[in-house]
C-alpha positions in Angstrom: -12.2 21.6 -13.1 -8.6 19.8 -11.8 -7.7 17.4 -15.1 -7.6 14.5 -15.6 -10.8 14.0 -14.3 -12.9 11.2 -15.0 -16.8 11.1 -15.6 -18.9 8.4 -15.7 -21.8 7.5 -18.3 -22.1 4.0 -17.0 -21.7 1.3 -14.7 -22.0 3.1 -11.7 -25.9 2.1 -10.8 -25.1 -1.6 -11.7 -22.5 -4.0 -13.6 -23.9 -3.0 -17.4 -23.5 0.1 -19.6 -19.9 0.2 -19.4 -18.8 4.6 -20.3 -16.0 6.2 -18.7 -15.1 9.8 -19.9 -11.1 10.8 -19.4 -11.4 14.5 -19.5 -7.4 15.8 -20.5 -8.8 19.0 -20.6 -11.2 21.4 -20.7 -12.2 20.6 -24.6 -9.6 17.0 -24.9 -11.3 13.9 -23.9 -11.5 9.6 -24.9 -13.8 7.5 -23.9 -13.4 4.1 -22.5 -15.9 1.5 -23.6 -19.7 2.1 -24.7 -21.8 -0.6 -23.7 -25.8 -1.8 -23.8 -27.7 -1.7 -20.1 -29.4 -5.1 -19.6 -32.0 -5.5 -16.9 -33.4 -3.0 -15.2 -29.6 -1.1 -15.3 -29.4 2.6 -16.1 -26.7 5.3 -16.4 -27.0 8.5 -14.1 -28.1 11.2 -17.1 -31.2 8.0 -18.1 -29.7 5.7 -20.8 -31.0 2.2 -20.2 -31.6 -0.7 -22.0 -34.7 0.8 -23.4 -32.8 4.1 -24.3 -29.8 4.1 -26.0 -29.5 6.8 -27.4 -25.9 8.9 -26.5 -26.9 11.0 -24.1 -23.5 13.1 -23.3 -22.3 15.5 -25.9 -19.5 14.0 -28.1 -17.6 17.1 -29.4 -14.6 16.5 -27.2 -14.3 12.8 -27.6 -11.2 12.3 -29.9 -10.9 8.1 -29.5 -12.8 5.4 -28.1 -10.9 2.7 -26.0 -12.5 -0.9 -25.9 -11.1 -3.1 -23.3 -12.8 -6.3 -24.5 -15.3 -6.8 -26.7 -18.4 -8.3 -24.5 -21.3 -6.1 -25.6 -21.7 -4.0 -21.8 -18.7 -2.8 -22.9 -18.8 -1.9 -26.9 -22.6 -2.7 -27.8 -23.8 1.3 -28.2 -21.3 1.8 -30.5 -23.7 1.7 -33.5 -25.7 4.7 -31.1 -22.1 6.4 -30.6 -21.4 6.5 -35.1 -25.4 7.7 -35.0 -24.3 10.5 -33.0 -21.6 11.5 -35.3 -18.3 9.9 -33.5 -16.1 9.1 -36.4 -12.6 9.1 -34.4 -10.4 6.0 -33.9 -10.8 3.0 -32.1 -8.5 1.8 -30.2 -8.4 -2.1 -28.7 -5.8 -5.4 -29.2 -5.4 -7.2 -32.0 -7.7 -10.0 -31.0 -10.3 -7.9 -29.8 -9.8 -6.0 -33.2 -10.4 -9.8 -35.5 -13.4 -10.3 -32.9 -15.2 -6.5 -32.6 -16.8 -6.8 -36.1 -18.6 -10.5 -35.7 -19.6 -8.8 -31.7 -21.1 -5.7 -33.5 -22.7 -7.6 -36.3 -24.7 -9.3 -34.0 -25.2 -6.1 -31.6 -27.0 -4.8 -34.7 -29.0 -6.9 -35.1 -30.3 -7.4 -32.3 -30.9 -3.9 -31.4 -31.5 -2.4 -34.9 -32.5 -3.9 -37.5 -32.7 -7.6 -38.9 -31.0 -6.8 -41.9 -27.9 -8.1 -42.8 -27.1 -6.3 -45.7 -27.1 -2.9 -43.7 -25.6 -5.0 -40.4 -22.8 -5.3 -43.1 -23.0 -2.1 -44.4 -22.5 -1.1 -41.0 -19.7 -3.1 -40.1 -17.6 -1.9 -43.4 -17.8 1.8 -42.2 -16.5 0.3 -38.6 -14.2 -2.0 -39.7 -11.6 1.3 -41.1 -11.7 3.2 -37.5 -10.5 -0.2 -35.7 -6.8 -0.1 -34.7 -5.5 -3.1 -32.8 -2.4 -3.0 -31.1 -0.2 -5.7 -29.2 -0.4 -6.0 -25.8 2.4 -4.0 -23.5 3.1 -1.5 -26.4 2.6 2.6 -25.5 0.5 3.9 -28.2 0.7 7.8 -28.6 -2.9 8.8 -28.9 -2.9 13.2 -28.4 0.3 14.8 -28.8 0.3 18.5 -28.2 2.6 21.3 -26.8 0.3 21.4 -24.3 -0.8 18.1 -23.4 0.6 14.9 -23.9 -1.1 11.1 -24.1 0.2 7.6 -24.3 -1.8 4.4 -23.4 -1.1 0.8 -23.9 -3.0 -2.7 -23.2 -2.0 -5.4 -20.2 -3.6 -8.6 -20.3 -6.7 -8.5 -18.4 -7.4 -12.6 -18.7 -11.2 -11.9 -18.4 -11.9 -13.0 -22.6 -9.2 -13.6 -25.3 -8.6 -10.2 -26.4 -9.5 -8.3 -22.7 -7.2 -5.2 -21.3 -6.8 -2.9 -18.6 -5.6 0.1 -19.8 -2.8 2.1 -18.9 -2.5 6.0 -19.6 0.3 8.1 -19.6 -0.8 11.8 -19.4 2.0 14.5 -19.2 1.2 18.9 -19.4 5.1 19.9 -20.7 3.8 23.2 -19.8 3.5 23.5 -16.7 5.8 24.3 -13.9 6.7 21.7 -12.9 5.9 19.9 -15.3 2.5 17.5 -14.1 2.1 13.6 -14.9 -0.8 11.3 -14.3 -0.8 7.3 -14.8 -4.6 6.5 -14.5 -5.9 2.2 -15.3 -8.9 1.6 -16.2 -9.6 -2.4 -15.4 -12.2 -3.0 -17.6 -13.3 -6.6 -16.7 -10.7 -8.3 -14.5 -10.2 -12.8 -14.7 -9.5 -15.0 -12.4 -6.4 -15.9 -11.9 -6.7 -19.7 -13.1 -9.0 -19.4 -15.5 -8.9 -21.6 -18.8 -7.5 -21.0 -21.9 -5.9 -17.3 -21.1 -2.8 -16.2 -18.6 -3.9 -14.3 -16.0 -3.8 -11.1 -15.6 -1.0 -8.5 -15.8 0.0 -7.0 -12.5 0.1 -2.9 -12.3 3.8 -1.5 -11.9 1.8 1.4 -10.3 -1.0 4.3 -10.6 -2.4 7.5 -9.5 -6.2 6.5 -10.0 -7.6 3.2 -11.0 -11.0 2.9 -11.8 -11.8 -0.7 -10.7 -14.4 -3.1 -11.7 -16.4 -4.9 -8.8 -18.5 -7.4 -10.1 -17.8 -9.7 -7.2 -16.2 -7.8 -4.9 -18.5 -8.9 -1.9 -17.0 -13.0 -2.6 -14.1 -15.4 -3.4 -14.3 -17.8 -5.6 -13.5 -21.4 -5.2 -10.6 -22.8 -6.5 -10.5 -24.9 -10.1 -9.9 -28.3 -9.2 -12.9 -27.6 -6.7 -14.8 -25.2 -9.6 -14.8 -28.4 -11.8 -15.5 -31.0 -9.1 -18.7 -29.6 -8.4 -19.2 -28.7 -11.9 -18.5 -32.7 -13.0 -21.2 -33.7 -10.2 -23.8 -31.3 -10.9 -23.5 -32.9 -14.4 -23.8 -36.4 -13.4 -26.6 -36.2 -10.8 -28.3 -33.7 -13.5 -27.9 -36.5 -16.2 -29.0 -39.4 -13.9 -31.9 -37.3 -13.6 -32.7 -38.7 -17.3 -33.1 -35.6 -18.7 -30.6 -32.4 -19.8 -28.8 -30.3 -18.4 -29.2 -26.1 -19.8 -26.0 -23.9 -19.3 -26.6 -20.6 -20.3 -23.5 -19.0 -21.5 -22.6 -15.2 -23.1 -21.1 -16.4 -26.8 -17.7 -15.0 -25.9 -15.9 -16.3 -22.8 -17.6 -17.8 -21.2 -18.8 -20.9 -23.4 -14.9 -21.1 -25.0 -14.4 -22.0 -21.1 -17.1 -24.4 -20.4 -16.2 -26.3 -23.9 -12.6 -26.5 -22.6 -13.9 -27.6 -19.5 -15.8 -30.4 -20.4 -13.1 -31.9 -22.9 -11.1 -32.4 -19.9 -13.7 -34.0 -18.1 -14.5 -36.3 -20.8 -10.5 -37.0 -21.8 -10.4 -37.8 -17.9 -12.0 -41.5 -18.2 -12.6 -42.0 -15.0 -16.5 -40.6 -14.4 -19.8 -41.7 -16.0 -19.5 -38.4 -18.2 -16.4 -39.6 -20.2 -17.4 -43.3 -20.5 -21.2 -42.6 -21.9 -19.7 -39.7 -24.5 -22.6 -37.2 -23.6 -23.5 -35.5 -26.5 -22.7 -31.5 -26.0 -24.7 -28.9 -28.2 -23.7 -25.9 -28.7 -27.0 -24.2 -30.1 -25.7 -21.0 -30.2 -25.0 -19.3 -33.4 -22.8 -16.7 -32.1 -20.9 -18.6 -30.1 -20.2 -21.0 -32.9 -18.7 -18.3 -34.7 -16.5 -17.2 -31.6 -15.4 -20.3 -31.1 -13.6 -20.4 -34.5 -12.4 -17.2 -34.1 -10.7 -18.6 -30.2 -9.5 -21.5 -32.8 -7.8 -19.2 -34.8 -6.1 -17.0 -31.7 -4.1 -20.3 -30.9 -1.0 -17.8 -30.1 -3.3 -16.1 -27.3 -4.4 -18.9 -25.3 -1.9 -20.3 -22.1 0.5 -22.4 -22.0 -1.8 -25.8 -20.5 -4.1 -25.1 -23.3 -1.3 -25.1 -26.2 -0.1 -28.1 -24.1 -3.6 -29.8 -25.0 -3.1 -29.0 -28.3 0.0 -30.5 -28.8 -0.8 -33.7 -27.9 -3.1 -33.8 -30.5 -6.5 -33.5 -28.3 -9.2 -30.8 -29.9 -10.0 -28.2 -26.8 -12.7 -26.4 -28.4 -13.8 -29.2 -31.3 -13.9 -32.8 -29.5 -16.0 -35.3 -31.1 -19.6 -35.2 -28.9 -19.9 -31.4 -29.6 -22.5 -31.0 -31.6 -23.5 -27.6 -33.4 -26.8 -26.3 -33.8 -27.2 -23.3 -36.3 -30.2 -23.0 -38.0 -33.4 -22.0 -35.8 -35.6 -24.8 -37.7 -32.4 -27.0 -36.8 -33.2 -25.8 -33.1 -36.7 -25.8 -32.6 -36.2 -29.8 -32.9 -33.7 -30.4 -31.0 -36.1 -28.6 -28.0 -38.8 -30.5 -29.2 -36.4 -33.5 -28.7 -34.8 -32.9 -25.5 -37.8 -31.8 -24.0 -39.9 -35.0 -25.1 -37.0 -37.6 -24.5 -35.4 -38.7 -21.8 -31.6 -38.4 -24.2 -29.5 -37.3 -21.7 -27.6 -34.0 -23.0 -25.3 -31.6 -22.3 -27.1 -27.7 -24.3 -24.9 -25.1 -24.4 -26.9 -21.7 -25.1 -27.6 -17.9 -24.8 -27.8 -15.6 -23.9 -26.4 -15.1 -20.9 -28.8 -13.3 -18.8 -31.9 -15.9 -19.9 -33.4 -12.0 -21.0 -33.3 -13.6 -24.8 -31.9 -15.5 -26.9 -32.9 -19.1 -27.5 -32.0 -20.3 -24.4 -36.0 -18.4 -24.1 -37.5 -21.6 -25.7 -34.9 -24.1 -23.6 -36.4 -22.4 -20.6 -40.5 -22.4 -21.5 -40.3 -26.1 -22.9 -38.3 -27.8 -19.6 -38.5 -25.3 -16.6 -41.3 -27.3 -15.1 -39.9 -30.4 -15.7 -38.0 -32.0 -13.2 -36.1 -34.4 -15.2 -33.9 -31.1 -16.6 -31.3 -29.3 -14.5 -30.9 -25.3 -15.5 -27.1 -24.1 -13.9 -25.4 -20.6 -13.4 -22.3 -20.4 -14.3 -21.9 -16.0 -14.3 -23.5 -12.9 -12.9 -27.3 -12.3 -13.3 -28.5 -8.9 -13.6 -31.1 -8.0 -11.7 -34.6 -7.3 -13.5 -33.3 -10.4 -16.1 -35.4 -13.7 -15.5 -31.5 -15.5 -14.9 -32.0 -13.9 -11.5 -35.1 -14.2 -10.8 -34.8 -18.0 -11.7 -31.4 -18.5 -9.6 -33.5 -16.4 -7.2 -36.4 -18.5 -6.8 -34.6 -22.2 -7.3 -36.9 -25.3 -7.6 -40.5 -24.5 -6.4 -40.4 -20.7 -7.9 -41.7 -19.1 -10.6 -40.9 -17.0 -12.7 -42.2 -15.0 -16.1 -40.9 -15.9 -19.4 -42.9 -14.2 -22.6 -45.8 -13.5 -20.9 -46.1 -17.3 -20.0 -45.5 -18.2 -16.0 -43.6 -21.7 -15.2 -43.4 -23.3 -12.3 -39.8 -24.0 -11.6 -39.7 -27.5 -11.4 -35.9 -28.1 -13.0 -33.2 -28.2 -10.5 -31.6 -24.8 -10.0 -27.6 -24.5 -9.6 -24.8 -21.9 -9.5 -21.6 -22.4 -10.0 -20.3 -19.0 -9.1 -16.9 -20.3 -9.8 -17.0 -19.8 -13.4 -16.7 -16.2 -12.9 -15.2 -15.0 -15.9 -14.3 -11.7 -13.4 -11.8 -12.2 -10.8 -13.2 -12.5 -7.0 -12.9 -9.8 -3.7 -9.0 -11.2 -3.2 -8.1 -11.5 -6.6 -9.6 -7.2 -7.2 -7.8 -6.5 -4.3 -4.5 -7.9 -5.0 -4.9 -5.8 -7.8 -4.3 -3.1 -6.0 -2.3 -4.5 -3.3 0.5 -6.0 -5.7 1.3 -2.8 -7.3 4.7 -1.1 -6.4 3.1 2.2 -6.0 -0.3 2.4 -4.9 -2.6 4.6 -6.4 -4.3 7.9 -4.0 -7.3 7.0 -5.8 -9.3 3.8 -6.2 -12.7 4.2 -7.8 -15.4 1.7 -8.0 -17.7 0.8 -10.4 -18.9 -2.4 -12.4 -20.5 -3.6 -9.3 -24.0 -4.1 -7.2 -24.2 -1.5 -3.8 -23.0 -4.6 -1.6 -20.1 -5.7 -3.6 -19.3 -2.0 -4.3 -19.2 -1.6 -0.3 -17.4 -4.4 0.5 -14.9 -4.2 -1.8 -14.5 -0.4 -0.7 -13.9 -1.2 3.1 -11.8 -4.1 1.6 -9.0 -2.3 0.1 -9.7 0.6 3.2 -8.5 -1.9 5.0 -5.5 -3.0 3.2 -5.0 0.2 2.8 -4.6 1.0 6.5 -2.8 -2.1 7.2 0.5 -1.0 5.0 -0.3 2.9 6.7 -1.5 3.9 2.8 -3.3 6.8 2.1 -5.7 6.3 -0.3 -9.4 7.6 -1.5 -11.8 4.4 -2.2 -14.5 5.8 -4.0 -17.8 4.8 -5.0 -19.4 7.0 -8.0 
């Protein structure tokens, strides 16, 4: 076998379960991400949402490198440690701050609802975390026959997200063999709220590239904000609630930022009525507080708002619901009255969490509206609601519900790069890679992106293998 060699343990059969093993020689490897599977997705070796035990040997694994803290990229860390992993976990400085909260929640939801045990687990993990600044080279392996360095570059997906660049050298080969390998993690859209855009790589030999939206392009930010505002105005005119289910970290904070901008505008009905925005997601509330602590990593536009005295993530009509009894009371109140409200709750794919109570209470009432702002994995209730739409049906917790509420999809609010952004990540390099491996996408998305990148390479007379593992 030729080294370096890449083995995929997830995100080849869909978009979740990210886990990739970079083999540096026959006995030395690094793990890039180790995430949960969602919906019906699985690994080629048989891991799934219902089977999370680590299904591959860890004897060669020297370290885990986390691209960012979404659970489909780091959520299997408890199982990794249970399987015997004791190495360092390298990530960016913001990710090192956010990761304990993510892992505590993953432990409570996926293993045991025991806060003391979860706390003990976090105490075990914290010494393993090594947070580093962006752009800083880190030597992770240094031997006479092998040197491996890595550095994190901004990915623009969520706070702390990175694509990871590996520089691998074999000093004892003649001539000295050297390879540059990039793992994209999840790349963000170029004009996402709060965050600077993804950095562009200089060169690479191999790129492992996500392809979640490889078959489509997003609306520009101005257009999507107008659509978002129009959907909210129409939905609230119906006399009910707008239910937006979002991932606790990243998407929720972007939505709050956009809502603050809409309310601050002053020229629309939403700003004039000061509609309550209810953040009914304890984990999202904790992350929003952490985002506020990490202002130095915000983009210039967000920092400008702060300098003007605005509070992009803590505006006056933002209400936070934390306790479970408060949540149940809020669901009952909004379901039984005509008070307009905007509710942001979890989880992102309608597969668990407080969103289920809102859906069971409101899907069969035409006054309410459900707004999708992100990808829905196959096999999840979110995907079925999105596909069926008004007039369809969905089963939640064994209860079959007729969908009478309005259903809207705003794809432009995805935190993922679109086809253009993904293609640009490759074509804007000074020295293009000879191999691109497409992961994190449905088959159609990967095939469309494969064709697009191959065409771009052909147009420039570049030799490039675009592989779907």
